[in-house]
Short mmCIF file of the C-alpha atoms (twelve columns), coordinates in Angstrom:
data_MODEL
# 
_entry.id   MODEL 
# 
loop_
_atom_site.group_PDB 
_atom_site.id 
_atom_site.type_symbol 
_atom_site.label_atom_id 
_atom_site.label_alt_id 
_atom_site.label_comp_id 
_atom_site.label_asym_id 
_atom_site.label_seq_id 
_atom_site.Cartn_x 
_atom_site.Cartn_y 
_atom_site.Cartn_z 
_atom_site.pdbx_PDB_model_num 
ATOM 1  C CA . MET A 1  6.361   -15.645 -26.670 1 
ATOM 2  C CA . THR A 2  6.673   -15.787 -22.772 1 
ATOM 3  C CA . GLU A 3  8.038   -12.346 -21.032 1 
ATOM 4  C CA . PRO A 4  11.582  -12.751 -19.719 1 
ATOM 5  C CA . TRP A 5  12.174  -12.614 -16.236 1 
ATOM 6  C CA . MET A 6  14.408  -9.702  -14.756 1 
ATOM 7  C CA . SER A 7  16.929  -9.642  -12.106 1 
ATOM 8  C CA . ALA A 8  16.430  -6.887  -8.982  1 
ATOM 9  C CA . ASP A 9  19.152  -5.309  -10.800 1 
ATOM 10 C CA . GLY A 10 16.979  -5.050  -13.879 1 
ATOM 11 C CA . ILE A 11 14.122  -4.207  -12.367 1 
ATOM 12 C CA . ALA A 12 15.620  -1.463  -10.377 1 
ATOM 13 C CA . ALA A 13 17.116  -0.341  -13.795 1 
ATOM 14 C CA . HIS A 14 13.636  -0.857  -15.427 1 
ATOM 15 C CA . LEU A 15 11.872  1.278   -12.882 1 
ATOM 16 C CA . GLY A 16 14.425  3.867   -11.959 1 
ATOM 17 C CA . VAL A 17 15.018  3.412   -8.649  1 
ATOM 18 C CA . THR A 18 17.808  1.162   -6.266  1 
ATOM 19 C CA . LYS A 19 18.233  -2.001  -6.051  1 
ATOM 20 C CA . GLU A 20 18.253  -1.145  -2.451  1 
ATOM 21 C CA . THR A 21 14.637  0.278   -3.049  1 
ATOM 22 C CA . VAL A 22 13.397  -2.705  -5.074  1 
ATOM 23 C CA . TYR A 23 13.548  -5.020  -1.628  1 
ATOM 24 C CA . VAL A 24 12.053  -2.822  0.593   1 
ATOM 25 C CA . TRP A 25 9.479   -2.136  -1.816  1 
ATOM 26 C CA . ILE A 26 9.650   -6.380  -1.957  1 
ATOM 27 C CA . ALA A 27 9.827   -6.206  2.088   1 
ATOM 28 C CA . ASP A 28 6.910   -3.543  3.110   1 
ATOM 29 C CA . LYS A 29 5.431   -2.733  0.435   1 
ATOM 30 C CA . GLY A 30 4.232   -6.058  -1.068  1 
ATOM 31 C CA . MET A 31 5.224   -5.953  -4.271  1 
ATOM 32 C CA . PRO A 32 4.847   -8.945  -6.520  1 
ATOM 33 C CA . ALA A 33 8.754   -10.808 -6.744  1 
ATOM 34 C CA . HIS A 34 9.143   -14.782 -7.042  1 
ATOM 35 C CA . LYS A 35 12.154  -16.511 -4.895  1 
ATOM 36 C CA . VAL A 36 14.237  -18.497 -7.323  1 
ATOM 37 C CA . GLY A 37 16.842  -20.524 -5.118  1 
ATOM 38 C CA . ARG A 38 18.656  -17.373 -3.229  1 
ATOM 39 C CA . LEU A 39 17.787  -14.590 -5.955  1 
ATOM 40 C CA . TRP A 40 14.413  -12.165 -6.812  1 
ATOM 41 C CA . LYS A 41 12.951  -12.234 -9.897  1 
ATOM 42 C CA . PHE A 42 10.798  -10.568 -11.412 1 
ATOM 43 C CA . GLN A 43 8.216   -10.006 -14.414 1 
ATOM 44 C CA . ALA A 44 7.987   -6.264  -15.666 1 
ATOM 45 C CA . SER A 45 4.408   -6.833  -16.367 1 
ATOM 46 C CA . GLU A 46 3.433   -7.916  -12.928 1 
ATOM 47 C CA . VAL A 47 5.708   -5.028  -11.563 1 
ATOM 48 C CA . ASP A 48 4.261   -2.574  -13.701 1 
ATOM 49 C CA . GLU A 49 0.591   -3.466  -12.334 1 
ATOM 50 C CA . TRP A 50 1.203   -2.773  -9.117  1 
ATOM 51 C CA . ILE A 51 2.291   0.994   -9.349  1 
ATOM 52 C CA . ARG A 52 0.086   1.758   -11.814 1 
ATOM 53 C CA . SER A 53 -2.755  0.418   -8.187  1 
ATOM 54 C CA . GLY A 54 -0.880  2.469   -6.240  1 
ATOM 55 C CA . GLY A 55 1.902   0.053   -4.436  1 
ATOM 56 C CA . THR A 56 3.974   1.770   -3.346  1 
ATOM 57 C CA . ALA A 57 1.936   4.503   -2.441  1 
ATOM 58 C CA . GLN A 58 3.223   5.490   1.428   1 
ATOM 59 C CA . THR A 59 0.179   4.091   3.456   1 
ATOM 60 C CA . PRO A 60 -0.898  6.573   7.069   1 
ATOM 61 C CA . VAL A 61 0.207   5.821   10.274  1 
ATOM 62 C CA . ASP A 62 -2.318  5.658   13.008  1 
ATOM 63 C CA . LYS A 63 -4.515  7.979   10.746  1 
ATOM 64 C CA . PRO A 64 -7.283  8.551   12.872  1 
ATOM 65 C CA . GLU A 65 -11.096 7.525   11.626  1 
ATOM 66 C CA . VAL A 66 -13.549 9.802   11.710  1 
ATOM 67 C CA . GLY A 67 -15.266 10.083  15.141  1 
ATOM 68 C CA . ASP A 68 -11.914 8.661   16.942  1 
ATOM 69 C CA . VAL A 69 -11.279 12.370  18.281  1 
# 
């Protein structure tokens, strides 16, 4: 049996975040999502793996490398 596709509302509820957060993560952090027409669809297993691998981690901005200072 294949895994069902989830909507933005469904994946937001699955993760306990808002739908707006989901859209920000798609745009800014590369959250795994598939565009079907004008809708975003998600596989919970892909998103869960992305979360576990640190996909939502905040990336430092302009952090100097050792020796650059």
